[in-house]
C-alpha positions as CSV (number, residue, x, y, z in Angstrom):
1,M,-85.4,-2.3,44.5
2,R,-83.0,-3.4,47.2
3,A,-79.7,-5.0,46.3
4,L,-76.9,-6.7,48.1
5,V,-73.5,-6.3,46.5
6,T,-70.8,-8.7,47.8
7,G,-67.3,-7.2,47.0
8,G,-68.9,-3.8,46.8
9,A,-65.7,-2.0,47.9
10,G,-63.7,-3.5,45.0
11,F,-63.0,-2.2,41.6
12,I,-66.1,-3.4,39.7
13,G,-68.3,-3.5,42.9
14,G,-67.6,0.1,43.7
15,H,-68.8,1.3,40.2
16,L,-71.9,-1.0,40.4
17,V,-72.8,0.4,43.9
18,E,-72.4,4.0,42.5
19,K,-74.7,3.3,39.5
20,L,-77.4,1.5,41.6
21,V,-77.6,4.3,44.1
22,E,-77.8,6.8,41.2
23,R,-80.8,4.8,40.0
24,D,-82.4,5.1,43.4
25,W,-81.8,1.4,44.5
26,D,-81.4,0.7,48.2
27,V,-78.0,-0.9,48.4
28,I,-76.1,-3.0,51.1
29,V,-72.4,-3.8,50.6
30,F,-70.7,-6.8,52.1
31,D,-66.9,-6.6,51.9
32,N,-64.1,-7.8,54.1
33,F,-62.0,-4.8,53.0
34,E,-58.8,-7.0,52.8
35,R,-58.3,-6.0,49.1
36,A,-60.4,-2.8,48.8
37,S,-58.7,0.3,47.6
38,L,-58.9,3.5,49.5
39,E,-59.8,5.2,46.3
40,T,-62.9,3.1,45.9
41,L,-63.9,3.4,49.5
42,R,-63.7,7.2,49.3
43,T,-66.0,7.2,46.3
44,L,-68.7,4.8,47.7
45,P,-72.0,6.8,48.0
46,S,-73.0,7.5,51.6
47,E,-76.5,6.3,50.8
48,A,-75.2,2.7,50.5
49,E,-75.2,0.6,53.7
50,L,-71.5,-0.7,54.2
51,R,-70.9,-3.9,56.2
52,R,-67.5,-5.5,57.0
53,I,-68.6,-9.0,56.3
54,D,-66.7,-11.9,54.8
55,I,-68.5,-14.3,52.5
56,R,-66.9,-17.1,54.4
57,D,-69.0,-16.2,57.5
58,P,-72.5,-17.3,56.6
59,E,-74.0,-16.4,60.0
60,A,-72.9,-12.8,59.7
61,M,-74.4,-12.7,56.1
62,K,-77.7,-14.1,57.4
63,R,-77.8,-11.5,60.2
64,Y,-77.4,-8.5,57.9
65,A,-78.7,-9.5,54.4
66,G,-82.4,-8.8,55.2
67,D,-84.9,-8.7,52.4
68,V,-83.1,-8.1,49.1
69,D,-84.5,-8.4,45.7
70,V,-81.1,-9.0,43.9
71,I,-77.8,-10.1,45.1
72,F,-74.8,-9.2,42.9
73,H,-72.0,-11.6,43.9
74,L,-68.7,-10.0,43.0
75,A,-66.6,-10.9,46.0
76,A,-63.8,-13.2,45.0
77,L,-60.0,-13.6,44.9
78,T,-58.8,-13.1,41.4
79,D,-55.0,-13.2,41.0
80,V,-54.1,-16.1,38.7
81,V,-50.5,-16.5,39.9
82,E,-51.4,-16.2,43.6
83,S,-54.1,-18.8,43.1
84,E,-51.5,-21.5,42.4
85,V,-49.8,-21.0,45.7
86,K,-52.8,-20.3,47.9
87,K,-55.2,-22.9,46.7
88,D,-57.0,-23.6,50.0
89,E,-57.7,-19.8,50.4
90,Y,-58.9,-19.4,46.9
91,W,-61.2,-22.5,47.2
92,N,-62.6,-21.2,50.5
93,V,-63.3,-17.6,49.3
94,N,-64.4,-18.4,45.7
95,V,-66.2,-21.8,46.0
96,V,-67.3,-22.1,49.6
97,G,-68.0,-18.4,49.8
98,T,-70.2,-18.6,46.7
99,E,-72.2,-21.5,48.1
100,N,-72.7,-19.4,51.2
101,V,-74.1,-16.6,49.1
102,L,-76.3,-19.0,47.1
103,K,-77.8,-20.3,50.3
104,I,-78.7,-16.6,51.3
105,A,-80.3,-16.1,47.9
106,K,-82.3,-19.3,48.4
107,D,-83.4,-18.3,51.9
108,V,-84.6,-14.8,51.1
109,G,-85.8,-15.5,47.5
110,A,-83.5,-13.1,45.8
111,K,-82.2,-13.2,42.2
112,L,-78.5,-13.8,42.0
113,V,-76.2,-12.3,39.4
114,F,-72.8,-14.0,39.6
115,T,-69.6,-12.7,38.0
116,S,-67.6,-15.5,36.6
117,S,-64.4,-15.2,34.4
118,A,-63.1,-15.8,31.0
119,A,-60.5,-17.9,32.9
120,V,-62.8,-20.8,32.8
121,Y,-62.2,-21.2,29.0
122,G,-58.5,-21.5,29.4
123,E,-56.4,-21.3,26.1
124,L,-58.6,-20.7,23.1
125,N,-58.1,-21.4,19.3
126,N,-61.3,-19.6,18.3
127,V,-63.7,-17.0,19.5
128,A,-65.4,-18.2,22.7
129,R,-69.0,-19.0,22.7
130,E,-70.7,-20.0,25.9
131,D,-71.4,-23.5,24.8
132,L,-67.6,-24.2,24.4
133,K,-66.4,-26.8,26.9
134,P,-64.5,-25.0,29.6
135,N,-60.8,-25.9,30.2
136,P,-59.2,-23.7,32.8
137,I,-55.4,-23.6,33.0
138,S,-55.2,-21.8,36.3
139,F,-56.5,-22.7,39.7
140,Y,-58.3,-19.4,39.8
141,G,-60.1,-20.5,36.6
142,V,-60.9,-23.9,38.3
143,T,-62.6,-22.2,41.2
144,K,-64.7,-20.0,39.0
145,L,-65.8,-22.9,36.9
146,E,-66.8,-24.7,40.1
147,C,-68.9,-21.7,41.1
148,E,-70.6,-21.8,37.8
149,K,-71.6,-25.4,38.5
150,L,-72.9,-24.5,41.9
151,C,-75.0,-21.7,40.5
152,M,-76.5,-24.0,37.9
153,R,-77.2,-26.6,40.5
154,Y,-79.1,-24.1,42.7
155,Y,-81.0,-22.9,39.6
156,E,-82.0,-26.4,38.7
157,E,-82.6,-27.9,42.1
158,Y,-84.1,-24.9,44.0
159,G,-85.5,-22.7,41.3
160,I,-83.3,-19.7,42.2
161,D,-83.3,-17.0,39.5
162,I,-79.6,-16.9,38.5
163,V,-77.6,-15.3,35.7
164,V,-73.8,-16.0,35.3
165,L,-71.8,-13.4,33.6
166,R,-68.3,-14.4,32.3
167,L,-66.2,-11.2,32.4
168,F,-63.3,-10.9,30.2
169,N,-60.5,-8.3,30.8
170,V,-62.0,-5.4,32.6
171,F,-60.4,-1.9,32.6
172,G,-61.3,1.5,33.7
173,E,-61.1,4.1,36.4
174,R,-60.0,2.9,39.8
175,A,-58.8,-0.5,38.5
176,Q,-56.6,-2.3,41.1
177,G,-54.6,-4.4,38.7
178,G,-54.4,-5.7,35.1
179,V,-52.1,-4.8,32.1
180,V,-54.0,-1.6,31.3
181,K,-53.5,-0.1,34.7
182,I,-49.9,-1.2,34.9
183,F,-49.1,0.2,31.5
184,L,-50.7,3.6,32.3
185,E,-49.1,3.9,35.7
186,R,-45.5,3.2,34.3
187,A,-46.1,5.6,31.4
188,R,-47.2,8.4,33.7
189,E,-43.9,7.8,35.7
190,G,-41.9,7.8,32.5
191,K,-40.9,4.2,32.9
192,P,-40.7,1.6,30.0
193,L,-43.6,-0.7,29.5
194,I,-42.8,-4.5,30.1
195,I,-44.3,-7.0,27.6
196,Y,-43.9,-10.7,28.7
197,G,-43.4,-12.8,25.6
198,D,-43.7,-11.4,22.1
199,G,-46.7,-9.1,22.6
200,E,-48.8,-11.1,20.2
201,A,-51.2,-12.5,22.9
202,V,-54.8,-11.4,22.1
203,R,-57.1,-10.1,24.9
204,D,-60.7,-8.9,24.9
205,F,-60.9,-5.7,27.0
206,I,-64.3,-4.5,28.4
207,Y,-64.8,-1.2,30.1
208,V,-66.0,-1.3,33.7
209,G,-68.9,0.9,33.0
210,D,-70.2,-1.5,30.3
211,V,-69.7,-4.3,32.8
212,V,-71.9,-2.4,35.3
213,D,-74.6,-1.9,32.6
214,A,-74.6,-5.7,31.8
215,L,-74.9,-6.5,35.5
216,I,-77.9,-4.3,36.0
217,K,-79.5,-5.5,32.8
218,A,-79.0,-9.1,34.0
219,A,-80.7,-8.2,37.2
220,L,-83.7,-6.6,35.5
221,S,-84.1,-9.0,32.6
222,G,-86.1,-12.2,32.7
223,K,-84.8,-13.5,29.5
224,A,-81.4,-14.6,30.8
225,S,-82.3,-16.8,33.8
226,G,-80.2,-20.0,34.1
227,R,-77.9,-18.8,31.3
228,I,-74.1,-18.1,31.1
229,L,-73.3,-15.0,29.1
230,N,-70.0,-13.6,27.9
231,I,-69.4,-10.1,28.8
232,A,-66.7,-8.5,26.6
233,S,-66.2,-6.1,23.8
234,G,-65.9,-8.8,21.1
235,K,-62.9,-7.0,19.7
236,P,-59.4,-8.5,19.7
237,T,-56.5,-6.3,21.0
238,R,-52.9,-7.6,21.0
239,V,-50.9,-6.7,24.1
240,R,-48.4,-5.1,21.7
241,E,-51.1,-2.9,20.2
242,L,-52.1,-1.7,23.6
243,A,-48.5,-0.9,24.5
244,E,-48.0,1.0,21.2
245,A,-51.1,3.1,21.9
246,V,-49.6,4.1,25.3
247,V,-46.3,4.8,23.7
248,K,-47.8,7.0,20.9
249,E,-49.3,9.2,23.6
250,T,-46.4,9.3,26.0
251,G,-43.2,8.4,24.2
252,V,-42.1,5.7,26.7
253,K,-40.1,2.7,25.5
254,I,-41.2,-1.0,25.4
255,I,-39.2,-3.7,27.0
256,Y,-39.7,-7.4,26.1
257,E,-39.1,-10.0,28.8
258,S,-39.7,-13.9,29.0
259,E,-43.1,-15.2,28.8
260,R,-44.8,-15.9,32.1
261,R,-46.4,-19.2,33.1
262,W,-50.2,-19.3,33.0
263,E,-50.4,-16.5,30.5
264,I,-53.2,-17.2,28.0
265,K,-52.2,-16.5,24.4
266,F,-55.6,-15.9,22.9
267,S,-58.9,-14.8,24.6
268,L,-61.7,-13.4,22.6
269,A,-65.5,-13.5,23.2
270,D,-68.6,-14.0,21.2
271,I,-71.0,-11.6,22.8
272,S,-74.0,-12.1,20.6
273,L,-76.0,-13.9,23.3
274,A,-75.6,-11.2,25.9
275,K,-76.6,-8.6,23.1
276,K,-79.8,-10.6,22.3
277,L,-80.9,-11.6,25.9
278,L,-79.9,-8.5,27.7
279,N,-80.3,-5.9,24.9
280,W,-76.8,-4.8,25.8
281,N,-73.9,-3.4,23.8
282,P,-70.5,-2.2,24.9
283,K,-70.0,1.5,24.4
284,I,-66.5,2.3,25.4
285,Y,-63.4,0.7,23.6
286,L,-60.0,0.4,25.0
287,I,-57.9,2.4,22.6
288,D,-60.2,5.4,22.7
289,W,-60.3,5.3,26.5
290,I,-56.5,5.1,26.7
291,R,-56.1,8.2,24.6
292,S,-58.7,10.1,26.6
293,S,-57.3,8.9,29.8
294,L,-53.7,9.9,29.0
295,R,-54.7,13.2,27.4
296,S,-56.7,14.3,30.5
297,S,-54.0,13.3,33.0
């Protein structure tokens, strides 16, 4: 199998490339390297073909894509706060860039696995099922929802084999951002953990290795074509509980500050559809990983 991974020098992309090469896939990576971490670049396997290509450049993508069986489209801008002040850039990268990738998939006859986000749901009152009407509260979420619509249009109009995975809060080794990384870094430096608001906000954290497993299963399964699937743990964790787990291992303090705008208070996924269609189950849970990570460092 030959795969193209856009954003393959990013957090999730880097882990995916490693796993694909481990499974003897031929892998080509497109990344503009603007937000890639040196840590990820150092760990990318030499067997992968690495190209400095921006998804906003369709001609460059056409030139180097070649014949691929699967395109994993992970390249995106993902900062919720930044998206509100750089709307044009976020639209061009996330939406226009995704349509460029869809056109490549159409031209070469490749399957497309697209990574969307729980941000499309917005604020939730109950556990999110995929048939819930999206209601994004951030511009980042708006762009991801627009990308999902593009994917479904290309699936319906052109018959492209497409699977959309809505990722919830991804954590793990080499993460470039997120509350888990921030808490761990501060704790290792002996600094207090900062919680914005009362700490009762609920998140659904999913390990990067489990995300990679879902991506590959989505590429290989024929049961999920044209479907949108939640990829999460299905287990609620309050931000306060996360902080307390770190404190228990390290002894640092917790500081509470004012709630931030665009912070979602409740985000939890129903993952029964992904379990059913992909024969997938998350294996690593947040608090266990936190303890292991801190004790081994």
